[in-house]
A tleap script that builds the chain and sets N, CA, C and O, in Angstrom:
source leaprc.protein.ff14SB
mol = sequence {
  NMET ARG THR VAL TRP ALA SER ARG GLU TYR
  GLY MET ASP LYS LYS GLU GLU LEU GLN SER
  SER LEU GLN TRP LEU ARG CYS PRO ARG CYS
  GLY GLY GLU THR GLY THR GLN VAL ARG PRO
  HIE THR VAL LEU GLU ASP PHE PRO LEU PHE
  CYS PRO LYS CYS ARG TYR ALA CYS VAL ILE
  HIE PHE LYS ASP GLY ARG THR VAL ASP ILE
  LYS MET PRO ASP CALA
}
set mol.1.N position { 82.572 -5.230 55.750 }
set mol.1.CA position { 83.694 -5.252 56.632 }
set mol.1.C position { 83.900 -5.790 57.686 }
set mol.1.O position { 84.750 -6.661 57.871 }
set mol.2.N position { 82.959 -5.222 58.713 }
set mol.2.CA position { 82.816 -5.638 60.079 }
set mol.2.C position { 82.888 -6.954 60.316 }
set mol.2.O position { 83.681 -7.430 61.127 }
set mol.3.N position { 81.920 -7.763 59.503 }
set mol.3.CA position { 81.649 -9.264 59.756 }
set mol.3.C position { 82.593 -10.123 59.684 }
set mol.3.O position { 82.765 -11.088 60.428 }
set mol.4.N position { 83.500 -9.645 58.396 }
set mol.4.CA position { 84.828 -10.225 57.985 }
set mol.4.C position { 85.722 -10.703 59.242 }
set mol.4.O position { 86.140 -11.834 59.487 }
set mol.5.N position { 85.904 -9.410 60.023 }
set mol.5.CA position { 87.026 -9.307 60.880 }
set mol.5.C position { 86.162 -9.919 62.008 }
set mol.5.O position { 86.930 -10.230 62.918 }
set mol.6.N position { 84.820 -10.235 62.343 }
set mol.6.CA position { 84.212 -11.056 63.475 }
set mol.6.C position { 84.445 -12.406 63.047 }
set mol.6.O position { 84.475 -13.426 63.737 }
set mol.7.N position { 84.631 -12.247 61.631 }
set mol.7.CA position { 84.851 -14.460 61.666 }
set mol.7.C position { 86.226 -14.573 61.864 }
set mol.7.O position { 86.552 -15.511 62.591 }
set mol.8.N position { 87.421 -13.647 61.272 }
set mol.8.CA position { 88.568 -13.999 61.652 }
set mol.8.C position { 89.202 -14.014 63.014 }
set mol.8.O position { 90.270 -14.448 63.446 }
set mol.9.N position { 87.728 -13.119 63.767 }
set mol.9.CA position { 88.054 -13.196 65.478 }
set mol.9.C position { 87.836 -14.806 65.891 }
set mol.9.O position { 88.649 -15.500 66.501 }
set mol.10.N position { 86.466 -15.226 65.372 }
set mol.10.CA position { 86.208 -16.555 65.715 }
set mol.10.C position { 86.860 -17.394 65.295 }
set mol.10.O position { 86.566 -18.349 66.013 }
set mol.11.N position { 88.160 -17.986 64.031 }
set mol.11.CA position { 88.697 -18.334 63.834 }
set mol.11.C position { 89.593 -18.850 64.570 }
set mol.11.O position { 89.804 -20.058 64.683 }
set mol.12.N position { 90.573 -17.366 65.488 }
set mol.12.CA position { 91.504 -17.437 65.870 }
set mol.12.C position { 90.682 -18.047 67.394 }
set mol.12.O position { 91.444 -18.733 68.074 }
set mol.13.N position { 89.586 -17.915 67.846 }
set mol.13.CA position { 89.288 -18.801 68.979 }
set mol.13.C position { 89.173 -19.979 68.897 }
set mol.13.O position { 89.343 -20.713 69.871 }
set mol.14.N position { 88.826 -20.452 67.594 }
set mol.14.CA position { 88.732 -22.208 67.584 }
set mol.14.C position { 90.241 -22.686 67.188 }
set mol.14.O position { 90.529 -23.844 67.487 }
set mol.15.N position { 91.031 -22.043 66.668 }
set mol.15.CA position { 92.549 -22.390 66.865 }
set mol.15.C position { 93.271 -22.327 68.248 }
set mol.15.O position { 94.353 -22.875 68.460 }
set mol.16.N position { 92.672 -21.711 69.034 }
set mol.16.CA position { 93.436 -21.473 70.547 }
set mol.16.C position { 92.686 -22.951 70.914 }
set mol.16.O position { 93.398 -23.909 71.215 }
set mol.17.N position { 91.581 -23.049 70.882 }
set mol.17.CA position { 90.604 -24.103 71.346 }
set mol.17.C position { 91.101 -25.207 70.838 }
set mol.17.O position { 90.874 -26.149 71.597 }
set mol.18.N position { 91.772 -25.563 69.742 }
set mol.18.CA position { 92.187 -26.682 69.121 }
set mol.18.C position { 93.672 -26.945 69.825 }
set mol.18.O position { 93.902 -27.965 70.476 }
set mol.19.N position { 94.405 -26.154 69.662 }
set mol.19.CA position { 95.964 -26.180 70.547 }
set mol.19.C position { 95.610 -26.685 71.758 }
set mol.19.O position { 96.231 -27.660 72.182 }
set mol.20.N position { 94.579 -26.125 72.504 }
set mol.20.CA position { 94.790 -26.485 74.056 }
set mol.20.C position { 94.465 -27.930 74.126 }
set mol.20.O position { 95.046 -28.757 74.829 }
set mol.21.N position { 93.371 -28.168 73.238 }
set mol.21.CA position { 92.909 -29.693 73.343 }
set mol.21.C position { 93.762 -30.952 73.053 }
set mol.21.O position { 93.482 -32.046 73.543 }
set mol.22.N position { 94.918 -30.724 72.153 }
set mol.22.CA position { 96.223 -31.396 71.745 }
set mol.22.C position { 96.770 -31.848 72.301 }
set mol.22.O position { 97.011 -31.110 73.256 }
set mol.23.N position { 97.383 -33.015 72.424 }
set mol.23.CA position { 98.382 -33.437 73.478 }
set mol.23.C position { 99.331 -34.759 72.531 }
set mol.23.O position { 99.207 -35.467 71.532 }
set mol.24.N position { 100.256 -34.486 73.597 }
set mol.24.CA position { 101.738 -35.379 72.814 }
set mol.24.C position { 101.435 -36.497 73.031 }
set mol.24.O position { 100.845 -36.584 74.108 }
set mol.25.N position { 101.615 -37.945 72.237 }
set mol.25.CA position { 101.897 -38.981 72.737 }
set mol.25.C position { 103.315 -38.989 73.289 }
set mol.25.O position { 104.287 -38.364 72.864 }
set mol.26.N position { 103.231 -39.882 74.394 }
set mol.26.CA position { 104.241 -40.195 75.090 }
set mol.26.C position { 105.018 -41.519 75.107 }
set mol.26.O position { 104.318 -42.525 74.999 }
set mol.27.N position { 106.327 -41.692 75.222 }
set mol.27.CA position { 106.825 -42.780 74.909 }
set mol.27.C position { 106.694 -43.985 76.016 }
set mol.27.O position { 107.070 -43.761 77.166 }
set mol.28.N position { 106.214 -45.124 75.696 }
set mol.28.CA position { 106.155 -45.941 76.645 }
set mol.28.C position { 106.826 -46.191 77.626 }
set mol.28.O position { 106.356 -46.397 78.745 }
set mol.29.N position { 108.316 -46.209 77.253 }
set mol.29.CA position { 109.744 -46.665 77.875 }
set mol.29.C position { 109.844 -45.462 78.670 }
set mol.29.O position { 109.615 -45.455 79.880 }
set mol.30.N position { 110.173 -44.478 78.024 }
set mol.30.CA position { 111.039 -43.211 78.846 }
set mol.30.C position { 109.884 -42.209 79.333 }
set mol.30.O position { 110.075 -41.622 80.398 }
set mol.31.N position { 108.866 -42.010 78.723 }
set mol.31.CA position { 108.067 -40.881 79.187 }
set mol.31.C position { 108.520 -39.550 78.303 }
set mol.31.O position { 108.501 -38.441 78.837 }
set mol.32.N position { 108.953 -39.734 76.832 }
set mol.32.CA position { 109.543 -38.501 76.645 }
set mol.32.C position { 108.478 -38.300 75.620 }
set mol.32.O position { 107.816 -39.301 75.347 }
set mol.33.N position { 108.205 -37.234 75.028 }
set mol.33.CA position { 107.424 -36.629 73.677 }
set mol.33.C position { 107.737 -37.292 72.395 }
set mol.33.O position { 108.913 -37.321 72.033 }
set mol.34.N position { 106.745 -37.869 71.613 }
set mol.34.CA position { 107.639 -38.720 70.656 }
set mol.34.C position { 107.431 -37.434 69.358 }
set mol.34.O position { 108.016 -37.703 68.309 }
set mol.35.N position { 106.749 -36.270 69.383 }
set mol.35.CA position { 106.428 -35.703 68.079 }
set mol.35.C position { 105.217 -36.316 67.675 }
set mol.35.O position { 105.193 -36.177 66.452 }
set mol.36.N position { 103.987 -37.044 68.117 }
set mol.36.CA position { 103.309 -36.900 67.418 }
set mol.36.C position { 101.949 -36.587 68.228 }
set mol.36.O position { 101.889 -37.209 69.289 }
set mol.37.N position { 101.000 -35.873 67.992 }
set mol.37.CA position { 100.151 -35.136 68.470 }
set mol.37.C position { 98.758 -35.709 68.631 }
set mol.37.O position { 98.616 -36.640 67.838 }
set mol.38.N position { 97.948 -35.548 69.183 }
set mol.38.CA position { 96.928 -36.646 69.114 }
set mol.38.C position { 95.713 -35.736 69.937 }
set mol.38.O position { 96.003 -35.086 70.942 }
set mol.39.N position { 94.463 -35.772 69.434 }
set mol.39.CA position { 93.236 -35.204 70.469 }
set mol.39.C position { 92.490 -36.218 71.236 }
set mol.39.O position { 92.737 -37.414 71.080 }
set mol.40.N position { 91.575 -35.792 72.070 }
set mol.40.CA position { 91.085 -36.471 73.037 }
set mol.40.C position { 90.242 -37.603 72.537 }
set mol.40.O position { 90.247 -38.678 73.136 }
set mol.41.N position { 89.400 -37.376 71.289 }
set mol.41.CA position { 88.700 -38.637 70.815 }
set mol.41.C position { 89.203 -39.424 69.747 }
set mol.41.O position { 88.522 -40.031 68.920 }
set mol.42.N position { 90.641 -39.367 69.830 }
set mol.42.CA position { 91.841 -40.383 68.615 }
set mol.42.C position { 91.616 -41.536 69.189 }
set mol.42.O position { 91.506 -41.725 70.400 }
set mol.43.N position { 91.513 -42.680 67.958 }
set mol.43.CA position { 91.459 -43.929 68.398 }
set mol.43.C position { 93.005 -44.363 67.488 }
set mol.43.O position { 93.266 -43.623 66.540 }
set mol.44.N position { 93.723 -45.218 67.701 }
set mol.44.CA position { 95.073 -45.328 67.403 }
set mol.44.C position { 94.917 -46.945 66.954 }
set mol.44.O position { 94.109 -47.310 67.808 }
set mol.45.N position { 95.139 -47.888 66.305 }
set mol.45.CA position { 95.270 -49.220 66.681 }
set mol.45.C position { 96.698 -49.827 65.622 }
set mol.45.O position { 96.811 -49.488 64.444 }
set mol.46.N position { 97.451 -50.539 66.166 }
set mol.46.CA position { 98.694 -51.266 65.647 }
set mol.46.C position { 99.494 -49.511 64.897 }
set mol.46.O position { 99.705 -49.294 63.704 }
set mol.47.N position { 99.695 -48.812 65.750 }
set mol.47.CA position { 100.127 -47.460 65.190 }
set mol.47.C position { 101.733 -47.578 65.570 }
set mol.47.O position { 102.008 -48.015 66.687 }
set mol.48.N position { 102.792 -47.204 64.680 }
set mol.48.CA position { 104.174 -47.558 64.847 }
set mol.48.C position { 104.482 -46.772 65.745 }
set mol.48.O position { 103.374 -46.301 66.003 }
set mol.49.N position { 105.222 -46.253 66.454 }
set mol.49.CA position { 105.810 -45.256 67.635 }
set mol.49.C position { 107.002 -45.278 67.357 }
set mol.49.O position { 107.463 -46.379 67.055 }
set mol.50.N position { 107.859 -44.164 67.359 }
set mol.50.CA position { 109.460 -44.222 67.682 }
set mol.50.C position { 109.579 -42.884 68.107 }
set mol.50.O position { 109.272 -41.819 67.572 }
set mol.51.N position { 110.362 -43.330 69.756 }
set mol.51.CA position { 111.116 -42.172 70.555 }
set mol.51.C position { 112.484 -41.468 70.282 }
set mol.51.O position { 113.488 -42.044 70.702 }
set mol.52.N position { 112.615 -40.389 69.681 }
set mol.52.CA position { 113.813 -39.706 69.466 }
set mol.52.C position { 114.373 -40.055 70.562 }
set mol.52.O position { 114.819 -41.201 70.507 }
set mol.53.N position { 114.555 -39.445 71.687 }
set mol.53.CA position { 114.915 -39.280 72.386 }
set mol.53.C position { 115.672 -41.132 73.196 }
set mol.53.O position { 116.821 -41.371 73.567 }
set mol.54.N position { 114.820 -41.769 73.192 }
set mol.54.CA position { 115.469 -43.106 73.672 }
set mol.54.C position { 115.652 -44.307 72.476 }
set mol.54.O position { 116.286 -45.359 72.554 }
set mol.55.N position { 115.012 -43.864 71.557 }
set mol.55.CA position { 115.145 -44.562 69.928 }
set mol.55.C position { 114.701 -46.075 70.323 }
set mol.55.O position { 115.315 -47.134 70.188 }
set mol.56.N position { 113.306 -45.775 70.905 }
set mol.56.CA position { 112.450 -47.062 71.167 }
set mol.56.C position { 111.710 -46.932 70.158 }
set mol.56.O position { 111.339 -45.789 69.891 }
set mol.57.N position { 111.290 -48.011 69.331 }
set mol.57.CA position { 110.305 -48.593 68.347 }
set mol.57.C position { 109.776 -49.358 68.815 }
set mol.57.O position { 110.365 -50.318 69.311 }
set mol.58.N position { 108.030 -49.185 68.845 }
set mol.58.CA position { 107.378 -50.091 69.274 }
set mol.58.C position { 105.941 -49.513 68.487 }
set mol.58.O position { 105.687 -48.430 67.959 }
set mol.59.N position { 105.106 -50.820 68.680 }
set mol.59.CA position { 103.512 -50.847 67.817 }
set mol.59.C position { 102.657 -50.369 69.270 }
set mol.59.O position { 103.060 -50.824 70.341 }
set mol.60.N position { 101.420 -49.400 69.241 }
set mol.60.CA position { 100.597 -49.002 70.198 }
set mol.60.C position { 99.209 -48.939 69.797 }
set mol.60.O position { 98.909 -48.625 68.645 }
set mol.61.N position { 98.146 -49.283 70.875 }
set mol.61.CA position { 96.900 -49.044 70.712 }
set mol.61.C position { 96.882 -47.633 71.584 }
set mol.61.O position { 97.564 -47.618 72.609 }
set mol.62.N position { 96.072 -46.354 71.195 }
set mol.62.CA position { 95.808 -45.522 72.248 }
set mol.62.C position { 94.227 -45.051 71.819 }
set mol.62.O position { 93.824 -44.873 70.669 }
set mol.63.N position { 93.465 -44.905 73.055 }
set mol.63.CA position { 92.187 -45.353 72.768 }
set mol.63.C position { 91.744 -44.423 74.466 }
set mol.63.O position { 92.208 -44.807 75.540 }
set mol.64.N position { 90.914 -43.364 74.351 }
set mol.64.CA position { 90.563 -42.809 75.761 }
set mol.64.C position { 91.581 -42.266 76.170 }
set mol.64.O position { 91.312 -42.112 77.361 }
set mol.65.N position { 92.874 -41.743 75.967 }
set mol.65.CA position { 93.745 -41.128 76.391 }
set mol.65.C position { 94.831 -42.111 76.971 }
set mol.65.O position { 95.784 -41.697 77.630 }
set mol.66.N position { 94.643 -43.307 76.712 }
set mol.66.CA position { 95.547 -44.256 76.978 }
set mol.66.C position { 95.947 -45.273 76.003 }
set mol.66.O position { 95.334 -45.922 75.156 }
set mol.67.N position { 97.596 -45.188 76.520 }
set mol.67.CA position { 98.546 -45.787 75.811 }
set mol.67.C position { 98.594 -47.175 75.895 }
set mol.67.O position { 98.540 -47.523 77.075 }
set mol.68.N position { 98.682 -48.219 75.027 }
set mol.68.CA position { 98.961 -49.496 75.430 }
set mol.68.C position { 99.894 -50.013 74.222 }
set mol.68.O position { 99.634 -50.078 73.021 }
set mol.69.N position { 100.765 -50.270 74.745 }
set mol.69.CA position { 102.391 -50.838 74.058 }
set mol.69.C position { 101.911 -52.303 73.966 }
set mol.69.O position { 101.340 -52.873 74.895 }
set mol.70.N position { 102.228 -52.948 72.594 }
set mol.70.CA position { 101.980 -53.908 72.076 }
set mol.70.C position { 103.193 -54.776 71.969 }
set mol.70.O position { 103.901 -54.161 71.171 }
set mol.71.N position { 103.831 -55.862 72.326 }
set mol.71.CA position { 104.932 -56.354 72.178 }
set mol.71.C position { 104.706 -57.405 70.906 }
set mol.71.O position { 103.897 -58.329 70.824 }
set mol.72.N position { 105.549 -57.018 70.085 }
set mol.72.CA position { 105.565 -57.552 68.926 }
set mol.72.C position { 107.105 -58.409 68.685 }
set mol.72.O position { 108.262 -58.019 68.836 }
set mol.73.N position { 106.651 -59.474 68.334 }
set mol.73.CA position { 108.138 -60.799 67.978 }
set mol.73.C position { 109.290 -60.006 66.865 }
set mol.73.O position { 108.939 -59.499 65.800 }
set mol.74.N position { 110.311 -60.026 67.234 }
set mol.74.CA position { 110.962 -59.586 66.020 }
set mol.74.C position { 111.000 -60.378 64.976 }
set mol.74.O position { 110.976 -61.605 65.082 }
set mol.75.N position { 111.070 -59.682 63.747 }
set mol.75.CA position { 111.158 -60.566 62.539 }
set mol.75.C position { 112.421 -61.512 61.950 }
set mol.75.O position { 112.270 -62.170 60.920 }
savepdb mol mol.pdb
quit
């Protein structure tokens, strides 16, 4: 019984650690949170991003904690 409780405690520590390492993707135009969370080692290429605050839609690259906005021609 004691080992089960210890594993639950270990799981909570890992969950807290994961929550602290997550960060929100920010809008390249207004800087608001977009509702998409990423970890530090996440790599995104040609990712469609929408900002609910300023209603800006774009395609981004995300690597090493940096977001690069890609200018896409209108179709």
